[in-house]
Each structure stands twice: as C-alpha cells, then as structure tokens.
Phi, psi and omega in degrees: 000317179296322177300319179295321178298318182294328188265340185289154177284129182275167169296167179297149183265343183294131182284130178269164182306316179298323178294321179296320177296319177299319180304315181297311183295317182294316180294319179299321178295317178298317184297328184273334193234356188223151166288123179264305187259122175262351174209152181284138186246037173227140185279110183288346176298324175293316183299319181300317180293316184289323186275330180048061189286147176215175184296343179273359185273133169252113189248136172247131181221146168294132189294309188056229179273355176086353181300312184285331174301316178293326178296324179295327174295315178298327181284352172111007180298139180290319176223142174232125179246111182264124186233131178206140177286337184272112183296337179291325176292321175297321180298322178294315179295321177300320180295320178297318180294316178299321179293321177299321183286328193248335188262162168286164178301318183300316179290321178299315181291328178299317180290307191256351173264301178285335178079014178193155178202138175292344183248021183300318182292320177296316177301315184296307185286328182280327191231324194266321190301320183294342180268006183257155172287173186300310181298316183297321176299312181297321183291314181287335172302326182270340189236019181293343176296350175303335184254006185277348175069019184265163170055215191292326188288318174070332187205152172304330184281001167249017176253175189070167185291322178295318178295323177297315177298318179296322180294323178296312179300316180299321178297319177297319181288315180298328183292343179249099193303317179300325179290315182293325176299322178291323177297317177300318178295322177297319179294333181270348183299143185252345181227163178296323178298318177296316178303312183297319181295316179298314183296311186287328184267334188236340190244318191306308187285343180264327185290316188270060178290162178303320181288324177296318179295320178296313183299315183288344181267354184285137178305322180295318178298315181295323177298319181302321183267013172090025178251107179280178185302313183301319180288325175300319179296324175298318178297314183292333177297327179265332184227079184300339181285348177137157182297336180300325179290327173298311181296320179299316180298318178299312184295319180297322177298316182298316188267349180247349184234344186235149177300135183258345184296327180255016183273079184292342181296306181280325185292328182295328178281334175285322184261334184087004181198162171268169169241159178301335181273338184226091184199167175298158182301326183292345180261000182277139184305318184292345180259354190299307182292325176299316182288322177303321180284339187267342188294346174293345179267008181254137173235139184243129184228134177252095179186174178288157179298320179299313180298318182295313182295322181300327183266004186253153174289156181286173174113014177286134184257342183220139178230131177241107188261003182049229182243016192290344177291335172301326182291335190253357193288345182270258184285350185253030182294327178297318178294324179293319177297320178295320178300314180292328175298319178290321177301312181297323182287333183253005180275144170288160176304135179063028176297155182244142179236134171239147177203168180232163178209151173290336178276159176286336175224170178234069186294344180279352185274308187301324182287353181302139174265122184235164174269131178214115180054044174082004181234153173276126181222159176281128186301318184302330180285351182257351187258130172260111186269142174248069191291314182296317178299313180297319179296321180293324176289318181301326180297338180261003185296120183286339178278304174063026175267000176256152179278341183198158177232139187229138175234121179226146175253145180266168185299155177289000000 
C-alpha cells in the first residue's frame, strides 16, 4: 500500500482560495483549543549568542513549548517573562516548572526526555498537580495520557498537533522499508560526509515522493505543525510549487551541510525521545539543579504580547518574538504596529529584539507606522539591524526551517 502511495500521482499542490480560508479557520481553532508545540523549534544556541544575557536583563519571550524560555534562565537572564495567547502552551511550561521543583532529575528526564513514564500519573497527582494554576490543572487532568506511552502515539513527542503531524509523516516513511533503512543509517552517521552520502545515494530520491510532497503542502498539514496562513504565503512566495519544496530545501541543508549527531530538533521526531547526550540544555543532568534554582525568576502569562506589555512596567532589555510576526503580516498589520508601539514604549534604552521569518527578508515590517515618544514614526527608521551577524548565525541553525534570523537594537 505504501509503495502505491509513493508512486501514485498526487492532487495539485497549489492552494486555492477556499483552501486558504480553511487554513485560517482551522489554525485559529487549533490555537485556541489545542497544544500545538510539544518542543521548541528554534535553535537557542543562536539566541544565546545574539542576546548575550546577563543578570540585569529583563526578557520577554513568546512561550511556545517553553524549552527555550528555560534556556534563557540557564543563560543567565535576570528575569524571564513567558507570554503566549494559547493557554495550552502555558500549561505545558507550568508542568515543566512544577516538575523541576518537585521531581528528581531521573523522573524529570523520564517525562520530558523519554516522553513517557509508567509512573506519570503518580508523579502528577502526588507532586505536580498542586503546583499548577487552575486552567493547567484542568487541562492536564484531561491530557495526562500524553505521557503514558501507550498505543499509536508512544511518546509525548507524538502528541499535540505538531507531534501528531510528525507521527503521520513518520508512519509514511516507516511503511516503506528502504526509506526507513536509509533514515536509520542517517541517524547513525558520524560525519557530514557520511550524512551527505546516505542522503544522496539512499534517501533523497525515495523520500520526496509525489504523495509526500502533496501531504506536506496541504494547509491542514501545515496548520498541525504550527504554520498559519501568513507564513504559508511566505513559503509560497519563494517556492510557488508548494510548501513541500521549502521543507525539502530546509531538510537537505540540515543533513548535508550541518552535523546531525547533536541535532535534537529533528532527531526527537525520528526517535520519539531525546537521549541524555542529545537533548536541549534544560534536560541535561548538569543543568538540573541550576535550573531548579532559577525558575523563581520566571513568570508565565497567557495573553497577547500587546496586552501583556501594555499592563507591564517599562525596562525590558530583551525581546524574543520567534516567528509570530509572519502570522500577522497580512490582515493584522494594524495589530502588529500596535505591538511594536508597546515594545518601543516598554523597552529599556538600546534593548535588543530577535525574531525569525519564513521569508529571507521582512519587507512588511519597516513601513509600519508606530508610536514612539509621542510621535508617529516609521518603524524601520528606529531599528538598528545587525544583518551580517544574524546571517552568520542563521547559517549554523540546526533547525533551519526558517528563511531568516534577525537581530535588531532599539533606540537609546
């Protein structure tokens, strides 16, 4: 059956107007009611270099899965404020914080490293539940089976909508034995030359079948893995034939130009778990006690970034916007301008902002009209860009699913 799927001619990949409208409605529904990201899909090694964090820094970041938020604490930020509109993402970070405070390292790694535990319910009811907010308690009461490792899902890293999408792709790949054998060889490769040889000789021509390309280009698939309509349009601007070609280009860069042995981003979806040697910094044994002592400097907020900043005192020195401006660049430009007005109003002098985009550039950002010190100004005239530095870091990005990485400083 899988062979037939790989060889059959797929439907057309170009998104039609009705499909684009469906993409918006479907993604909005996911954002309000579901956990989307079970792990952070941005390389914090770049962020550490760009942010140069110290104890005097007050940092605001989009929460996502919370992995990188915890990394900023390890990197030395004095305060970290995690903000997300999706309460399910906040619930995940709250669970990680409760686990850090209450569990041993071994139990903590079992939950968030292996992604499953036979004792997950006991840990939750005995130690974790009392440390959660009201929404998080109700949410995890219903979803603790994410960690039981049973049935088709097998791991927390195949839960949430992104994990579900990854599990479907993995099932398609596993079902075709020559392809999965090549994936196993890629996971075992020790050098970039070995990776490249495996990919080019055994995987490339088999993996990107017509049906795989069709599946990866569908708006519903992209919504599952956290790609909204605006970001899909950024992809199509560079790859009119479909998002699958964008994804293929990203994956080929990762496996033919960068070391894959420490690439925990891609490997966790292939294996369903991390290993102690290949995992985010927050999961490493040597960082456990440091992070346990640091979580008191973390605050978690479920609201929009604009709402949060409007209600906050000024003096933030670092902002991590992830890729969410791609989501707003179309019909929500007025809201994006309002967000930047709040960023400028609550930033300390010479504060730094980092963000990512599916596009190679963000031409829709600089023309925004924002409020700054009581006047309307063009945003681009207020930003000091470190483009060469950002590009050099982006070239080392182990995820490589973004088209660009940006570092900008705000006015003095």
